[in-house]
C-alpha positions as CSV (number, residue, x, y, z in Angstrom):
1,M,99.4,-6.1,84.3
2,V,98.1,-4.3,81.2
3,P,96.4,-6.7,78.7
4,A,98.1,-7.3,75.4
5,S,95.1,-6.1,73.4
6,P,94.1,-2.5,74.1
7,F,90.3,-3.3,74.2
8,G,87.8,-6.0,74.3
9,L,84.6,-6.3,72.2
10,S,81.2,-7.4,73.2
11,D,79.9,-10.3,71.2
12,E,77.4,-8.1,69.3
13,V,80.1,-5.5,68.4
14,A,82.6,-8.1,67.4
15,A,80.0,-9.7,65.1
16,A,79.1,-6.3,63.6
17,I,82.7,-5.5,62.9
18,E,83.3,-8.8,61.2
19,D,80.1,-8.5,59.1
20,G,80.8,-4.9,58.1
21,Q,77.7,-3.5,59.8
22,P,77.4,0.2,60.7
23,L,78.2,1.0,64.4
24,V,77.6,3.9,66.7
25,A,79.8,4.5,69.8
26,L,78.2,5.6,73.1
27,E,79.9,7.2,76.1
28,S,79.4,6.0,79.6
29,T,79.9,9.1,81.7
30,I,76.3,10.1,81.0
31,V,75.4,6.8,82.8
32,T,77.6,7.2,85.8
33,H,77.8,10.9,86.3
34,G,75.1,12.5,84.1
35,M,71.8,10.9,85.4
36,P,70.5,9.3,88.6
37,Y,69.6,5.6,88.8
38,P,67.3,4.1,87.5
39,Q,66.8,6.7,84.8
40,N,70.3,6.3,83.7
41,L,69.9,2.6,83.0
42,A,66.6,3.0,81.3
43,M,68.0,5.7,79.1
44,A,71.1,3.6,78.2
45,R,69.0,0.6,77.2
46,R,66.6,2.8,75.2
47,V,69.4,4.5,73.3
48,E,70.9,1.2,72.4
49,A,67.5,0.0,71.2
50,I,67.0,3.1,69.0
51,I,70.3,2.5,67.3
52,R,69.4,-1.1,66.5
53,E,66.0,0.1,65.2
54,E,67.8,2.3,62.7
55,G,69.9,-0.6,61.4
56,A,73.1,0.1,63.3
57,V,74.8,-1.6,66.2
58,P,75.5,0.3,69.5
59,A,78.9,0.2,71.2
60,T,78.8,1.6,74.7
61,I,82.3,2.2,75.9
62,A,83.8,2.0,79.4
63,V,86.7,0.6,81.4
64,L,85.7,-2.3,83.6
65,D,88.4,-3.6,86.1
66,G,91.1,-2.3,83.9
67,R,89.7,-3.6,80.6
68,L,88.7,-1.1,78.0
69,R,85.4,-2.4,76.7
70,V,83.8,-1.5,73.4
71,G,80.3,-2.7,73.7
72,L,78.8,-3.8,77.0
73,E,76.8,-6.9,77.8
74,A,73.5,-6.3,79.6
75,S,74.9,-7.2,83.0
76,E,77.9,-4.9,82.5
77,L,75.7,-2.0,81.6
78,E,73.6,-2.5,84.7
79,G,76.6,-2.8,86.9
80,L,78.0,0.5,85.5
81,A,74.6,2.2,86.1
82,T,74.7,1.3,89.8
83,A,78.5,1.9,90.3
84,R,79.3,4.5,93.0
85,D,83.1,4.8,92.6
86,A,83.6,4.8,88.8
87,M,86.3,7.2,87.6
88,K,85.4,9.9,85.0
89,L,88.0,9.2,82.3
90,S,89.4,11.5,79.6
91,R,92.5,11.3,77.5
92,A,94.8,12.1,80.5
93,D,93.7,9.2,82.7
94,L,92.2,6.5,80.4
95,A,95.5,4.6,80.3
96,Y,95.8,5.0,84.1
97,A,92.5,3.1,84.7
98,V,93.7,0.4,82.3
99,A,97.1,0.0,83.9
100,F,95.8,-0.2,87.5
101,G,92.6,-2.2,87.1
102,R,90.2,0.6,87.8
103,T,86.6,0.9,86.6
104,G,85.7,4.2,84.9
105,A,83.2,5.8,82.5
106,T,84.5,7.5,79.4
107,T,83.9,11.1,78.6
108,V,83.5,12.4,75.0
109,A,87.3,12.5,74.6
110,A,88.0,9.0,75.9
111,T,85.1,7.6,74.0
112,M,86.5,9.1,70.8
113,I,89.9,7.5,71.4
114,A,88.3,4.1,72.0
115,A,86.0,4.3,69.1
116,A,88.8,5.2,66.7
117,L,90.9,2.3,68.1
118,A,88.0,-0.1,67.2
119,G,87.4,1.5,63.8
120,I,84.0,3.1,64.8
121,H,83.5,6.4,63.0
122,V,80.2,7.7,64.5
123,F,79.5,8.6,68.1
124,A,76.3,9.8,69.8
125,T,76.3,11.7,73.0
126,G,74.2,14.4,74.8
127,G,76.5,17.4,74.8
128,I,80.2,17.9,74.5
129,G,82.4,19.6,77.1
130,G,84.0,22.9,76.2
131,V,85.2,26.2,77.6
132,H,83.8,26.8,81.1
133,R,82.5,30.2,82.1
134,G,85.3,32.2,83.7
135,A,87.9,30.2,81.8
136,E,89.8,33.4,81.2
137,T,91.0,33.1,84.8
138,S,90.5,29.4,85.6
139,F,91.7,28.0,82.3
140,D,89.1,25.3,82.7
141,I,88.7,23.9,79.2
142,S,87.5,20.4,78.4
143,A,89.8,18.0,76.6
144,D,86.8,17.2,74.3
145,L,87.7,20.1,72.1
146,E,91.3,19.0,71.5
147,E,90.1,15.5,70.9
148,L,87.7,16.7,68.2
149,A,90.6,18.4,66.5
150,R,92.8,15.3,66.4
151,T,90.6,12.1,66.4
152,P,88.7,11.1,63.2
153,V,85.2,10.4,64.8
154,L,82.0,12.2,63.9
155,V,80.2,13.3,67.1
156,V,76.5,13.8,67.2
157,C,75.2,15.9,70.1
158,A,72.8,18.7,71.1
159,G,75.6,21.2,71.0
160,A,78.0,22.0,73.8
161,K,76.5,21.8,77.3
162,A,74.6,25.0,78.1
163,I,76.4,25.4,81.4
164,L,79.5,26.3,79.4
165,D,80.6,29.5,77.6
166,L,79.1,28.6,74.3
167,K,80.6,31.4,72.2
168,K,84.1,30.7,73.4
169,T,83.6,26.9,73.0
170,Y,82.7,27.3,69.3
171,E,85.5,29.9,68.8
172,V,88.0,27.3,70.0
173,L,86.5,24.6,67.6
174,E,86.8,27.1,64.7
175,T,90.4,27.8,65.6
176,K,91.2,24.1,65.6
177,G,89.5,23.6,62.3
178,V,86.7,21.4,63.5
179,P,83.6,21.5,61.3
180,V,80.5,22.4,63.3
181,V,77.4,21.3,61.4
182,C,73.9,22.1,62.5
183,H,71.4,19.5,61.5
184,G,68.2,21.1,60.2
185,A,68.6,24.5,61.7
186,D,70.4,27.8,61.1
187,E,71.1,28.4,64.8
188,L,73.3,26.2,67.0
189,P,71.4,24.5,69.8
190,A,72.1,25.1,73.5
191,F,71.6,21.5,74.8
192,W,68.3,21.8,76.7
193,S,67.2,24.6,74.3
194,R,66.8,24.6,70.6
195,G,68.6,28.0,70.1
196,S,71.7,29.6,71.5
197,G,71.7,32.9,69.5
198,I,74.8,31.7,67.7
199,P,74.5,31.2,63.9
200,A,75.3,27.8,62.6
201,P,78.7,27.8,60.7
202,L,77.3,25.1,58.4
203,R,73.9,23.5,58.0
204,L,73.0,20.1,56.5
205,D,69.5,18.6,56.5
206,S,70.0,14.9,56.0
207,P,72.2,12.0,57.2
208,E,73.2,11.4,53.6
209,A,74.5,14.9,53.2
210,I,76.5,14.6,56.4
211,A,78.0,11.3,55.3
212,A,78.9,12.9,51.9
213,F,80.6,15.8,53.7
214,Q,82.7,13.4,55.8
215,A,83.6,11.3,52.8
216,A,84.9,14.5,51.1
217,R,87.0,15.4,54.1
218,Q,88.5,11.9,54.1
219,S,89.2,12.0,50.4
220,L,91.1,15.3,50.9
221,G,93.1,13.8,53.8
222,I,91.6,16.2,56.3
223,G,92.1,14.7,59.7
224,G,90.2,15.2,63.0
225,G,86.6,14.9,63.9
226,M,83.4,16.6,63.1
227,L,80.7,18.0,65.4
228,I,77.1,17.5,64.4
229,A,74.8,19.8,66.5
230,N,71.3,18.3,66.5
231,P,68.7,20.4,68.3
232,V,66.5,18.8,71.0
233,P,63.0,18.0,69.7
234,E,60.7,21.0,69.9
235,A,58.2,19.2,72.2
236,D,60.9,18.5,74.8
237,A,62.9,21.8,74.6
238,L,63.2,24.2,77.5
239,P,63.0,28.0,77.1
240,Q,66.5,29.4,76.9
241,A,65.8,32.3,79.2
242,T,64.5,30.0,81.9
243,V,67.5,27.7,81.6
244,D,69.9,30.6,81.8
245,G,68.3,31.5,85.2
246,W,68.8,28.0,86.5
247,I,72.4,27.9,85.2
248,D,73.3,31.2,87.0
249,A,71.9,29.8,90.3
250,A,73.7,26.5,89.8
251,L,77.0,28.2,89.0
252,A,76.7,30.4,92.1
253,D,76.1,27.3,94.2
254,A,79.2,25.6,92.8
255,E,81.4,28.6,93.5
256,A,80.0,28.9,97.1
257,R,80.8,25.2,97.7
258,G,84.2,25.3,96.1
259,V,83.4,22.7,93.4
260,V,86.3,22.5,90.9
261,G,87.8,20.4,88.1
262,K,86.0,17.2,87.0
263,E,83.3,17.6,89.6
264,V,82.0,20.9,88.2
265,T,79.9,19.4,85.4
266,P,78.2,16.6,87.4
267,F,77.5,19.0,90.2
268,L,75.9,21.5,87.8
269,L,73.8,18.8,86.2
270,R,72.5,17.7,89.6
271,R,71.6,21.3,90.6
272,M,69.9,21.8,87.2
273,F,67.8,18.7,87.9
274,E,66.8,20.1,91.3
275,L,66.2,23.7,90.2
276,S,64.1,22.5,87.2
277,D,62.0,20.0,89.2
278,G,63.3,17.3,86.9
279,R,62.5,19.0,83.6
280,S,66.2,19.2,82.7
281,L,66.5,15.4,83.0
282,T,63.4,14.8,80.8
283,A,64.9,17.1,78.1
284,N,68.3,15.4,78.5
285,I,66.9,12.0,77.9
286,A,64.9,13.2,74.8
287,L,67.9,14.9,73.2
288,V,70.2,11.8,73.8
289,E,67.6,9.6,72.1
290,N,67.2,12.1,69.3
291,N,71.0,12.1,68.8
292,A,71.3,8.4,68.8
293,R,68.7,8.1,66.1
294,L,70.5,10.6,63.9
295,A,73.9,9.0,64.5
296,A,72.6,5.6,63.5
297,R,71.2,7.0,60.3
298,I,74.5,8.7,59.5
299,A,76.4,5.5,60.2
300,V,74.1,3.6,57.9
301,A,74.5,6.3,55.2
302,M,78.3,6.3,55.6
303,R,78.3,2.5,55.2
304,A,76.0,2.7,52.1
305,G,78.4,5.3,50.6
306,G,81.3,3.0,50.9
């Protein structure tokens, strides 16, 4: 039976909401499907610690045995990091997992839905989903893009995942009226790489400026989310040309094995790890930590601005 309340809060998150502290939402698919154990657990713990260091409160989101959880206790996070059968939940099946007592990790779209339900306005992730390469025939486009157009949550990431068709992804966001802001650079990042060759539609250089932009959008009654593209730190970035070669090889492997649907992105990330001898994972962890720090600072600035 579906619980009366749509979500449950961890003690830390409940106290933060009651006290009016800034919060940052975190997805859980990166834990279950994006990284191997034990790196996934270490990353999740470190990201939460970074958010606390910056004066905000982390709220990792997942569905555990049919209960939508906003904020995970330490034991719950560890259990999720070692789970082998967690669903990968987006808008289409989030309620299914709740209705039938399933355990699942939230994608960008599902995390945005849960964050908005809980009144959390800032979300940090690695990279968003988008338009897959070959989408003109497969029609494989992530629900993340539609969610950004409709749900009022500010998403901090290192751009769309580089395995996607980046130009088409950003064209869709432009069509849907989603602001794409590059933090501190004039060129949009490509996840593991600092540059994509795509000019940034907008550039802002501080958390305070980003908070002011969002406040202006709200004052004008402009709905939907905002995408903040935060380049991976230079010391951890991978050369774009090298990454492109690995992606081409991984895509060819996926096609040869008939990988489709929700399994495409996890498969490609695993192949990237193998082809790069682990370098992609090192860069992934660095960019997630970098995004968490910026997101926390934005949440603090938004709270300070009222």
